[in-house]
Backbone bond lengths (Angstrom), bond angles and torsions (degrees), N, CA, C in turn:
res aa  C-N    CA-C-N  psi(-1)  N-CA   C-N-CA  omega(-1)  CA-C   N-CA-C  phi
1 M - - - 1.421 - - 1.550 112.09 -
2 Y 1.350 110.72 147.28 1.536 117.73 -174.14 1.498 110.04 -113.69
3 C 1.348 112.92 146.79 1.423 119.14 176.39 1.497 115.41 -61.61
4 L 1.358 124.27 135.89 1.322 129.74 -173.51 1.558 107.87 -72.42
5 I 1.305 119.07 -22.65 1.491 119.44 -176.56 1.473 109.43 -92.58
6 C 1.385 120.44 -58.63 1.395 121.44 -167.62 1.556 110.48 -100.56
7 H 1.330 113.60 -8.29 1.587 126.08 -179.27 1.569 112.29 53.96
8 N 1.405 113.09 35.48 1.370 117.94 168.12 1.549 109.63 -96.57
9 Q 1.257 120.52 157.55 1.400 121.63 -177.86 1.489 112.77 -68.20
10 I 1.264 115.22 138.06 1.406 128.38 -179.66 1.495 115.42 -78.27
11 E 1.229 123.13 120.65 1.516 121.43 179.64 1.563 112.81 -65.47
12 A 1.218 121.58 143.30 1.479 120.45 -177.99 1.470 112.78 -57.37
13 G 1.244 112.02 134.84 1.530 117.55 170.90 1.635 113.33 87.85
14 V 1.292 119.11 6.00 1.349 118.06 173.16 1.580 114.17 -73.69
15 T 1.302 113.76 120.58 1.364 124.36 178.33 1.477 113.01 -132.82
16 W 1.296 113.91 177.96 1.491 115.45 173.07 1.490 113.62 -72.88
17 T 1.275 119.50 -9.74 1.476 125.46 179.67 1.589 106.07 -59.28
18 S 1.306 118.99 -47.83 1.393 123.56 -172.01 1.568 114.21 -78.10
19 I 1.238 109.35 -7.63 1.538 115.53 -176.48 1.533 112.10 -117.35
20 F 1.463 112.61 -54.24 1.509 114.88 -174.09 1.624 107.85 -127.29
21 T 1.184 115.85 20.29 1.465 120.80 173.99 1.643 113.96 69.16
22 F 1.291 112.68 24.83 1.495 117.10 175.56 1.524 110.03 -111.56
23 K 1.298 115.99 148.67 1.560 114.84 -168.58 1.509 109.10 -100.89
24 E 1.352 121.60 -9.17 1.454 115.77 -174.20 1.635 111.10 -75.30
25 H 1.243 111.88 138.22 1.437 117.59 -173.57 1.650 107.38 -69.70
26 V 1.272 113.61 143.10 1.546 120.28 -177.06 1.418 109.21 -122.85
27 P 1.332 126.10 146.06 1.486 128.84 173.95 1.526 111.25 -83.46
28 L 1.292 116.01 48.46 1.466 120.26 -177.45 1.543 106.75 -133.73
29 C 1.314 122.52 147.65 1.415 123.87 177.22 1.408 110.83 -82.24
30 Q 1.327 117.21 164.16 1.570 121.38 178.64 1.469 114.13 -62.16
31 K 1.440 115.35 -32.41 1.485 113.75 -173.75 1.564 106.63 -76.15
32 C 1.337 118.63 -36.11 1.566 118.81 178.50 1.546 112.11 -66.07
33 T 1.389 108.90 -41.66 1.563 111.14 -178.44 1.445 116.31 -66.32
34 S 1.427 114.59 -27.30 1.434 124.23 -179.16 1.548 108.55 -66.35
35 E 1.314 114.78 -26.84 1.540 121.14 -173.49 1.577 107.64 -71.81
36 F 1.263 120.72 -26.83 1.452 125.04 -176.95 1.471 109.66 -72.17
37 Q 1.320 120.56 143.76 1.420 126.58 173.28 1.556 108.24 -113.99
38 P 1.256 109.30 96.88 1.572 113.03 177.44 1.479 114.35 -74.68
39 I 1.289 115.27 139.89 1.428 124.86 173.84 1.612 113.76 -81.72
40 H 1.310 118.89 97.18 1.359 124.87 -177.35 1.507 118.32 -70.36
41 S 1.360 109.52 -58.03 1.561 121.45 -173.33 1.540 104.51 -130.83
42 P 1.338 121.82 103.92 1.488 122.19 178.34 1.449 107.48 -64.68
43 T 1.357 115.67 140.42 1.449 125.42 176.64 1.531 107.87 -90.84
44 C 1.341 115.56 -35.56 1.510 124.86 176.44 1.545 108.33 -89.43
45 P 1.310 121.67 107.01 1.435 124.41 177.97 1.502 115.64 -56.50
46 Y 1.217 114.75 -27.95 1.392 121.38 -171.36 1.479 116.74 -82.80
47 C 1.394 119.33 -56.87 1.436 127.20 -174.73 1.412 112.36 -96.13
48 G 1.446 117.01 -30.35 1.504 118.65 172.41 1.529 107.69 103.19
49 R 1.251 120.71 13.10 1.466 123.85 170.60 1.588 110.98 -64.21
50 D 1.305 117.71 155.36 1.442 118.29 177.86 1.505 114.63 -124.65
51 D 1.449 113.74 18.18 1.514 118.12 -175.50 1.561 113.50 -119.67
52 V 1.451 113.10 -7.01 1.394 116.26 -178.98 1.528 108.51 -150.16
53 P 1.361 121.52 147.89 1.511 124.35 -172.18 1.528 110.19 -66.49
54 Q 1.461 111.37 -35.99 1.469 116.44 -177.80 1.486 102.97 -155.40
55 C 1.295 123.52 129.06 1.422 123.35 178.59 1.424 112.37 -96.67
56 F 1.295 116.54 163.46 1.525 123.10 -179.66 1.472 113.69 -55.52
57 D 1.319 114.86 -46.21 1.453 123.25 176.34 1.468 116.59 -54.38
58 C 1.273 113.03 -37.46 1.571 117.33 178.21 1.549 108.67 -71.32
59 R 1.328 115.16 -36.99 1.472 107.21 -179.34 1.513 112.48 -78.02
60 Y 1.345 118.92 -2.87 1.358 122.08 171.83 1.447 112.09 -86.08
61 W 1.359 120.31 -40.47 1.412 130.98 -175.23 1.725 116.30 -89.91
62 K 1.241 106.78 -40.77 1.579 111.49 -175.22 1.462 115.44 -54.11
63 P 1.294 124.85 -39.89 1.508 120.90 177.88 1.433 116.54 -61.27
64 E 1.322 119.91 -16.68 1.469 122.37 -179.36 1.615 110.01 -85.42
65 H 1.342 119.99 -6.08 1.387 127.10 177.99 1.641 111.51 42.80
66 L 1.313 109.80 46.41 1.435 110.02 176.53 1.613 112.00 -89.15
67 L 1.256 117.32 -27.97 1.531 117.73 175.08 1.572 110.20 -116.09
68 T 1.287 116.24 148.56 1.476 115.35 165.80 1.532 111.41 -79.30
69 K 1.290 120.17 -28.09 1.453 120.97 174.02 1.615 107.94 -176.63
70 N 1.265 116.62 165.34 1.356 125.79 160.31 1.455 113.81 -120.89
71 R 1.353 120.95 138.98 1.439 120.07 172.46 1.628 106.65 -126.68
72 A 1.261 111.49 157.99 1.483 117.95 -175.74 1.620 110.19 -136.95
73 V 1.331 115.70 161.15 1.373 111.04 176.29 1.525 119.73 -95.68
74 F 1.402 110.83 -37.95 1.465 118.41 176.96 1.408 113.29 -123.98
75 R 1.329 114.64 160.52 1.424 123.83 165.95 1.597 107.29 -70.93
76 Y 1.296 118.37 142.97 1.380 123.05 -179.50 1.525 111.21 -85.26
77 N 1.272 106.78 74.21 1.583 111.46 -179.48 1.473 113.36 -89.34
78 H 1.345 121.06 -169.43 1.444 118.60 -172.52 1.593 109.31 -74.84
79 F 1.258 116.73 -34.88 1.393 119.37 178.74 1.579 113.44 -61.46
80 L 1.347 111.35 -46.99 1.586 113.69 178.64 1.477 109.81 -63.44
81 K 1.352 114.36 -40.64 1.493 120.74 176.68 1.462 115.05 -46.54
82 E 1.415 113.38 -46.39 1.466 124.05 -174.31 1.596 106.01 -76.03
83 V 1.286 117.38 -36.07 1.474 115.28 -175.23 1.600 106.16 -73.93
84 I 1.367 116.91 -39.01 1.455 114.34 178.19 1.431 117.58 -71.11
85 Y 1.381 115.90 -22.34 1.377 124.14 174.47 1.595 106.94 -64.77
86 R 1.201 121.09 -46.80 1.410 131.55 174.16 1.540 112.57 -53.67
87 F 1.393 108.84 -54.14 1.436 121.00 -179.90 1.567 109.77 -60.79
88 K 1.243 119.25 -49.77 1.515 122.26 -175.25 1.565 114.20 -78.47
89 Y 1.317 111.82 -49.84 1.518 113.77 -168.83 1.495 117.31 -97.28
90 R 1.366 111.70 -18.03 1.537 116.03 178.00 1.525 111.24 -109.17
91 G 1.339 114.20 9.04 1.442 114.15 175.31 1.480 121.81 69.36
92 D 1.211 115.35 20.50 1.511 122.64 -168.39 1.586 103.80 -84.07
93 Y 1.229 115.12 69.03 1.574 121.57 -171.69 1.551 111.61 -57.08
94 Q 1.362 115.66 -36.01 1.434 116.89 -173.64 1.435 113.05 -69.15
95 L 1.184 124.40 -6.99 1.558 129.30 173.76 1.524 110.80 -62.23
96 V 1.412 115.46 -31.06 1.457 115.80 -179.96 1.484 110.10 -62.38
97 E 1.367 121.69 -23.46 1.494 119.79 -177.18 1.649 110.59 -69.49
98 G 1.402 112.97 -30.22 1.442 120.09 178.12 1.655 108.71 -67.91
99 F 1.287 116.42 -32.92 1.465 118.28 178.45 1.591 114.52 -74.36
100 G 1.317 114.70 -25.58 1.425 124.85 -170.18 1.472 117.55 -41.47
101 P 1.357 115.11 -64.88 1.535 121.04 -172.59 1.587 110.24 -52.78
102 L 1.373 116.66 -56.66 1.358 114.59 -179.53 1.444 120.36 -73.27
103 F 1.381 116.77 -25.77 1.358 120.72 169.09 1.468 116.03 -59.76
104 R 1.302 119.08 -42.30 1.314 123.84 175.72 1.567 115.68 -69.03
105 A 1.254 112.30 -40.97 1.394 120.27 177.35 1.630 116.64 -62.48
106 R 1.246 106.47 -45.63 1.544 118.97 174.11 1.548 108.97 -60.42
107 F 1.268 115.31 -48.17 1.515 119.83 178.76 1.365 108.94 -49.62
108 K 1.386 114.67 -55.40 1.613 121.32 -170.48 1.544 109.08 -63.71
109 E 1.318 117.36 -31.31 1.395 119.19 171.48 1.418 120.63 -64.69
110 A 1.384 111.87 -40.74 1.456 120.58 -169.15 1.671 106.54 -84.45
111 F 1.211 115.33 -27.13 1.435 123.70 -173.97 1.572 112.30 -131.55
112 D 1.314 111.10 64.97 1.528 118.01 -169.48 1.423 118.01 -83.84
113 S 1.393 119.06 0.70 1.383 123.47 -175.01 1.503 111.73 -142.68
114 L 1.270 121.63 43.74 1.373 124.41 -172.35 1.512 108.12 -83.70
115 P 1.388 120.72 142.19 1.416 121.15 174.43 1.492 109.83 -68.84
116 K 1.249 119.92 159.04 1.472 126.77 178.76 1.583 115.16 -61.69
117 T 1.401 113.93 -23.72 1.368 120.23 -176.09 1.656 112.13 -82.63
118 T 1.249 112.86 -8.44 1.531 123.28 176.46 1.540 107.06 -54.28
119 R 1.387 112.96 132.40 1.427 119.64 179.69 1.522 115.88 -127.36
120 L 1.228 127.12 151.21 1.499 126.94 -168.05 1.604 100.83 -108.57
121 V 1.291 105.13 138.33 1.644 113.62 -171.53 1.593 97.60 -122.82
122 P 1.255 123.47 106.66 1.418 123.35 169.75 1.546 113.61 -79.27
123 I 1.345 116.94 139.73 1.428 119.79 175.27 1.407 110.63 -59.27
124 P 1.329 121.59 125.35 1.403 121.73 -175.51 1.521 115.55 -82.38
125 L 1.336 116.64 163.89 1.443 121.95 177.46 1.516 105.08 -108.32
126 S 1.306 113.93 162.70 1.525 117.58 174.42 1.471 106.10 -73.11
127 E 1.343 117.80 163.02 1.481 120.88 -176.18 1.595 106.42 -65.87
128 A 1.265 118.18 -40.02 1.491 117.37 -178.39 1.567 112.17 -67.16
129 R 1.381 119.36 -34.73 1.418 119.38 -178.79 1.519 107.87 -76.86
130 L 1.364 115.83 -34.93 1.498 117.01 177.43 1.522 108.99 -62.79
131 K 1.410 116.88 -43.54 1.496 119.06 -175.56 1.518 106.02 -60.49
132 A 1.423 117.00 -43.00 1.466 118.96 -174.07 1.567 111.61 -69.43
133 R 1.254 117.27 -36.74 1.572 120.51 -175.05 1.510 109.69 -86.26
134 A 1.361 118.09 -28.14 1.507 124.09 -173.78 1.550 112.72 72.71
135 F 1.273 117.50 -1.84 1.554 111.64 174.44 1.514 99.70 -158.32
136 N 1.374 117.13 165.98 1.561 129.14 174.80 1.574 101.13 -104.77
137 Q 1.304 112.14 115.35 1.483 114.47 174.54 1.549 117.18 -57.80
138 A 1.403 113.64 -35.01 1.462 115.62 -177.32 1.657 108.40 -73.58
139 E 1.359 115.60 -32.79 1.358 119.65 176.16 1.653 109.36 -64.53
140 A 1.303 114.50 -42.85 1.388 117.69 178.87 1.503 113.73 -60.43
141 L 1.327 117.58 -38.28 1.399 120.26 179.01 1.500 112.64 -70.45
142 A 1.348 116.03 -37.71 1.514 124.76 -179.69 1.556 107.28 -60.73
143 K 1.283 121.78 -39.92 1.404 126.86 -170.76 1.588 106.73 -78.40
144 L 1.390 117.85 2.08 1.398 121.14 171.28 1.520 111.48 -79.37
145 L 1.313 115.02 -21.71 1.523 127.92 -168.76 1.468 112.36 -97.35
146 P 1.336 115.06 153.71 1.476 119.95 -170.65 1.655 110.68 -94.84
147 F 1.374 113.59 47.43 1.478 120.84 171.61 1.440 110.89 -139.16
148 E 1.316 112.11 155.72 1.551 114.29 -176.07 1.510 108.87 -65.08
149 T 1.375 110.28 142.06 1.516 115.18 174.92 1.568 105.38 -104.34
150 V 1.275 112.30 136.32 1.452 120.88 179.91 1.624 110.60 -129.93
151 E 1.265 115.49 149.01 1.492 124.68 -178.58 1.459 103.56 -102.73
152 L 1.381 120.66 82.22 1.381 125.29 177.68 1.482 110.03 -91.19
153 L 1.289 118.77 -12.08 1.494 116.24 -175.09 1.536 111.62 -118.47
154 R 1.336 116.91 155.31 1.415 121.04 175.37 1.531 105.88 -131.99
155 R 1.287 114.82 141.32 1.500 120.84 175.70 1.442 112.12 -86.17
156 T 1.396 115.98 126.68 1.363 119.14 176.80 1.555 113.98 -100.02
157 S 1.285 116.01 -7.19 1.447 118.90 -179.31 1.468 108.06 -129.00
158 G 1.205 129.28 129.12 1.495 129.89 -179.17 1.590 110.47 -92.64
159 E 1.285 119.23 4.96 1.504 121.75 -173.07 1.473 106.22 -57.44
160 K 1.387 116.94 141.96 1.501 119.12 178.97 1.523 107.65 -79.76
161 Q 1.319 112.71 145.94 1.466 122.83 179.04 1.527 111.41 -99.93
162 A 1.333 118.59 -25.87 1.511 123.45 -171.12 1.506 110.34 -58.98
163 K 1.364 116.08 -34.23 1.647 119.55 -169.10 1.478 108.39 -93.83
164 K 1.374 117.47 -1.59 1.449 119.34 -175.27 1.577 112.65 -84.90
165 N 1.215 121.13 142.57 1.415 124.44 -179.42 1.628 102.85 -80.05
166 R 1.375 113.12 171.11 1.476 122.42 177.56 1.597 112.39 -52.76
167 R 1.297 116.19 -50.34 1.400 113.33 -179.50 1.607 119.31 -65.25
168 A 1.333 110.87 -33.31 1.446 115.30 -179.82 1.506 107.59 -72.93
169 R 1.368 123.06 -35.25 1.459 125.31 177.23 1.514 110.80 -59.82
170 L 1.401 116.38 -45.68 1.291 123.67 -170.66 1.602 111.36 -73.98
171 A 1.364 116.05 -24.97 1.480 119.63 176.35 1.421 118.51 -97.21
172 M 1.413 117.59 7.00 1.421 122.76 -179.63 1.458 114.95 -70.04
173 E 1.293 121.57 145.15 1.461 118.40 173.76 1.499 115.13 -73.78
174 N 1.309 117.00 162.56 1.409 120.01 -172.27 1.519 108.15 -64.60
175 P 1.292 124.87 124.13 1.458 126.23 -176.86 1.560 109.33 -99.04
176 F 1.285 119.18 14.24 1.486 117.27 179.68 1.504 116.35 -125.06
177 E 1.309 119.43 162.17 1.505 124.79 174.84 1.476 103.77 -147.34
178 L 1.360 110.98 161.77 1.515 119.39 177.63 1.527 104.70 -70.46
179 S 1.391 118.17 134.54 1.334 123.73 179.08 1.562 119.10 -97.02
180 R 1.473 107.12 -14.20 1.463 113.45 178.38 1.485 112.68 -158.01
181 V 1.267 119.20 149.02 1.440 124.19 174.76 1.494 107.80 -81.35
182 D 1.406 117.39 127.01 1.514 117.44 -175.57 1.580 105.44 -148.70
183 E 1.343 110.30 168.80 1.490 113.82 172.26 1.412 111.63 -75.47
184 P 1.335 121.34 125.63 1.515 123.78 -175.48 1.552 102.10 -63.84
185 S 1.336 105.68 151.19 1.469 121.41 174.67 1.527 112.60 -156.56
186 P 1.338 123.00 169.14 1.319 119.40 172.51 1.522 114.48 -62.99
187 V 1.377 120.09 130.40 1.485 119.90 -177.38 1.506 109.67 -127.30
188 I 1.285 115.64 154.59 1.463 124.19 174.49 1.435 105.60 -130.00
189 I 1.369 113.23 123.51 1.479 125.71 -176.60 1.636 102.07 -82.01
190 I 1.416 108.96 134.89 1.560 112.78 178.54 1.488 104.21 -118.00
191 D 1.363 116.80 131.94 1.482 122.86 167.63 1.445 108.24 -142.89
192 D 1.307 118.32 174.06 1.466 122.92 -178.76 1.445 111.70 -78.27
193 I 1.394 116.74 -46.80 1.530 123.47 -175.27 1.508 116.37 -129.42
194 Y 1.310 120.17 133.07 1.423 122.05 168.03 1.456 106.11 -101.90
195 T 1.375 121.33 110.11 1.416 123.27 174.68 1.559 112.18 -100.58
196 T 1.354 116.33 -87.18 1.487 116.64 175.25 1.495 110.90 -83.37
197 G 1.293 118.37 -16.69 1.479 123.90 178.34 1.634 107.11 97.11
198 A 1.313 119.50 -0.81 1.433 121.78 -172.27 1.499 113.83 -58.74
199 T 1.372 114.24 -49.50 1.514 121.54 -176.28 1.520 108.66 -65.04
200 I 1.321 118.38 -41.82 1.381 115.54 -179.27 1.551 118.26 -75.56
201 H 1.255 110.91 -30.61 1.443 114.01 174.78 1.497 116.38 -72.58
202 H 1.342 115.50 -34.79 1.451 118.38 171.07 1.552 111.19 -62.01
203 A 1.296 115.73 -41.91 1.459 118.42 178.90 1.580 108.87 -66.23
204 A 1.281 116.73 -39.37 1.522 117.86 177.49 1.490 114.01 -64.63
205 R 1.330 111.81 -34.27 1.567 116.83 -179.40 1.479 112.19 -63.23
206 V 1.423 115.36 -38.11 1.474 120.56 179.52 1.463 111.23 -64.20
207 L 1.443 113.15 -45.86 1.384 120.08 -178.07 1.547 114.40 -64.53
208 K 1.367 115.45 -42.41 1.468 123.09 175.69 1.475 111.46 -55.62
209 E 1.372 111.40 -46.75 1.519 116.51 -172.37 1.609 109.10 -69.79
210 N 1.251 116.78 -15.14 1.460 119.86 -178.64 1.543 112.76 -111.10
211 G 1.361 113.22 25.67 1.511 121.02 171.15 1.479 118.66 89.36
212 Y 1.324 119.00 7.53 1.435 120.46 176.31 1.537 106.00 -90.35
213 D 1.367 113.41 97.32 1.397 119.96 -175.48 1.536 119.51 -75.88
214 E 1.336 113.67 -27.55 1.492 122.90 179.37 1.509 110.73 -107.18
215 V 1.311 114.93 99.35 1.526 119.65 -179.50 1.487 107.25 -128.72
216 A 1.379 113.79 129.49 1.389 123.17 173.88 1.541 107.18 -136.62
217 S 1.309 119.21 173.09 1.422 120.54 177.18 1.440 115.86 -137.71
218 F 1.282 118.17 164.68 1.554 123.47 -173.62 1.488 104.98 -148.98
219 T 1.360 115.56 123.76 1.467 120.46 177.16 1.489 118.35 -129.19
220 L 1.319 121.76 159.18 1.376 118.49 -178.56 1.596 110.67 -71.44
221 G 1.338 115.34 -40.41 1.459 123.11 -175.41 1.581 113.54 -122.81
222 R 1.333 109.29 148.25 1.606 114.03 170.97 1.475 104.21 -140.09
């Protein structure tokens, strides 16, 4: 078996056990997995960061009560940034399999008592971007988890967020709207990265305004 990231052969017996204490086998080599920085114990109870007790972005968003919390698997370091770039922009869909074991384990830790009616809402792409990439990375991550994935949101603006600075992200208009009328239930928004929180909070606002009272979020990186 070969590593999904560096394509070198994987040594026999490499699992998350030797790296992050999880036993499920992963198609990644030890060198690549050691480059990830897992978030073990969040110090910010709202956004899930582990390097500050409460960040500036949380002071901006928390008073609106749009989310119960966000939790993430990894710090958004340079290595994760490069891997996600390949995943999103180069169409390397198989990389999602490497995230699977820890993504599922961290989700179970963060949301250990969810009702069976809980559903996962991936952040949507615009039609043009979905056509260009051939898949939605947030939906691919959501499908790693043992809950129903539903497309409750539609993107009304296709403007890229990746090149925006922090101020521009926080000032942007809400790019989402509800895509279907459904029976409200607890929902968890899924996305690849939580940066300023703007994208996730705009999505949460639409859901809250349409009767979804319990909204949290879960991301690969923070």
